[in-house]
C-alpha distance (Angstrom), angle and dihedral (degrees) to the residues before:
residue distance angle dihedral
M1 . . .
K2 3.68 . .
S3 3.81 118.7 .
V4 3.72 116.3 -126.3
I5 3.81 121.2 -143.9
R6 3.73 114.5 -156.1
K7 3.78 116.4 -146.3
D8 3.82 96.3 -161.0
E9 3.84 93.8 73.2
A10 3.79 106.6 92.5
A11 3.78 131.7 174.0
V12 3.78 124.5 -135.2
S13 3.76 114.1 -37.0
P14 3.83 117.0 -103.7
V15 3.82 91.6 -114.7
I16 3.79 93.2 55.0
A17 3.80 91.1 45.0
T18 3.80 91.2 52.7
I19 3.82 92.5 49.0
L20 3.82 90.7 49.8
M21 3.81 92.9 49.5
V22 3.82 91.9 49.6
A23 3.79 92.0 47.7
I24 3.80 93.0 49.3
T25 3.82 90.6 48.1
V26 3.83 92.2 51.0
V27 3.82 92.0 49.2
L28 3.81 92.4 48.8
A29 3.81 91.4 48.0
A30 3.82 91.0 50.9
V31 3.80 92.5 49.3
L32 3.79 91.6 48.0
Y33 3.81 91.5 48.4
V34 3.82 92.1 52.2
M35 3.82 91.3 49.0
V36 3.82 95.4 46.9
S37 3.84 97.0 40.8
G38 3.81 89.8 64.8
L39 3.79 90.0 55.7
I40 3.82 94.4 48.1
S41 3.82 97.6 53.0
P42 3.79 120.9 12.4
V43 3.79 117.6 -125.1
G44 3.78 110.4 -97.0
G45 3.79 95.0 24.9
N46 3.75 124.9 -105.4
K47 3.81 99.4 -51.9
P48 3.78 119.7 168.5
L49 3.77 116.0 -109.0
V50 3.83 122.0 -152.1
T51 3.79 123.9 -171.1
F52 3.79 122.0 -162.5
S53 3.78 134.3 -151.0
A54 3.79 124.5 -129.7
V55 3.79 118.0 -62.8
D56 3.81 115.2 -101.0
Q57 3.82 112.2 -151.5
S58 3.78 122.5 -168.1
A59 3.82 136.2 143.8
G60 3.81 93.0 2.0
N61 3.81 93.3 -54.1
A62 3.78 128.8 109.4
T63 3.82 119.4 -152.7
I64 3.79 120.7 -163.1
G65 3.82 115.9 -168.4
V66 3.79 124.5 -151.9
A67 3.81 106.8 -121.3
G68 3.80 96.7 -178.9
A69 3.80 142.9 -7.3
S70 3.80 125.5 -163.0
Q71 3.82 93.2 -154.4
S72 3.80 135.6 20.3
V73 3.81 101.2 -112.9
S74 3.80 131.1 163.7
P75 3.80 111.7 -101.2
S76 3.82 89.8 -126.5
N77 3.83 86.8 72.6
Y78 3.80 89.2 65.4
K79 3.78 126.7 74.6
V80 3.78 122.8 -150.5
N81 3.75 128.3 -155.7
L82 3.79 130.4 -176.7
Q83 3.76 132.6 -152.5
V84 3.80 119.5 -158.7
G85 3.77 111.9 -173.4
T86 3.79 104.5 -45.1
S87 3.81 95.3 -27.0
T88 3.80 120.8 96.2
G89 3.78 128.6 -164.3
S90 3.79 129.2 -142.5
A91 3.82 118.0 -89.1
V92 3.81 113.5 -100.6
A93 3.82 130.0 -169.4
M94 3.81 116.1 -111.7
P95 3.82 119.8 -115.1
T96 3.82 119.4 -98.2
T97 3.80 96.1 -132.4
G98 3.79 125.1 63.6
G99 3.80 114.9 -113.8
Q100 3.79 93.6 32.6
F101 3.77 122.1 108.4
V102 3.77 142.3 -152.9
S103 3.79 123.1 -142.2
M104 3.77 127.3 -132.3
T105 3.79 125.9 -176.9
I106 3.78 118.5 -149.2
G107 3.78 113.5 -179.7
T108 3.81 104.8 -38.0
T109 3.81 96.8 -30.1
T110 3.82 123.6 92.1
Y111 3.80 116.1 -148.3
R112 3.79 126.1 -161.8
I113 3.79 119.3 -145.5
Y114 3.80 113.9 -158.8
W115 3.78 128.0 -167.4
T116 3.81 116.6 -149.9
D117 3.82 111.6 -159.7
I118 3.82 99.9 -155.3
G119 3.84 96.5 -176.2
G120 3.80 97.3 35.5
E121 3.85 92.9 -125.7
K122 3.85 93.9 127.5
T123 3.80 88.2 -129.2
V124 3.81 131.8 96.2
N125 3.81 107.1 -95.6
P126 3.79 137.0 158.0
G127 3.81 109.8 -72.0
D128 3.83 95.5 33.8
Q129 3.79 117.1 120.8
F130 3.81 139.3 -147.2
């Protein structure tokens, strides 16, 4: 028996095939862009991260030690806020020189916030205290 090939059976038209290839390429490019853009610039920027040790309270003073800092940044770039009971103060920038303080009034009481620059680098580093 002789096999018969029919010429009227056609696959997808060339126009449809071209549109599908372009659509698939665009989708793949978008997925690749989303994946790579997270590697190029981290989400949230390159913000400094500071971790603190436990609070030491004695004689009416509270001392907070810096346990770690991701970047060496001047303390004036940080703002500090206190909450006493249910009352909260307004955030204030820290002083640039160790041993200086900033004042914050909460209710009728004024609090002083000191920064102790243990290493003398004029940046917030592990070991410094507030």
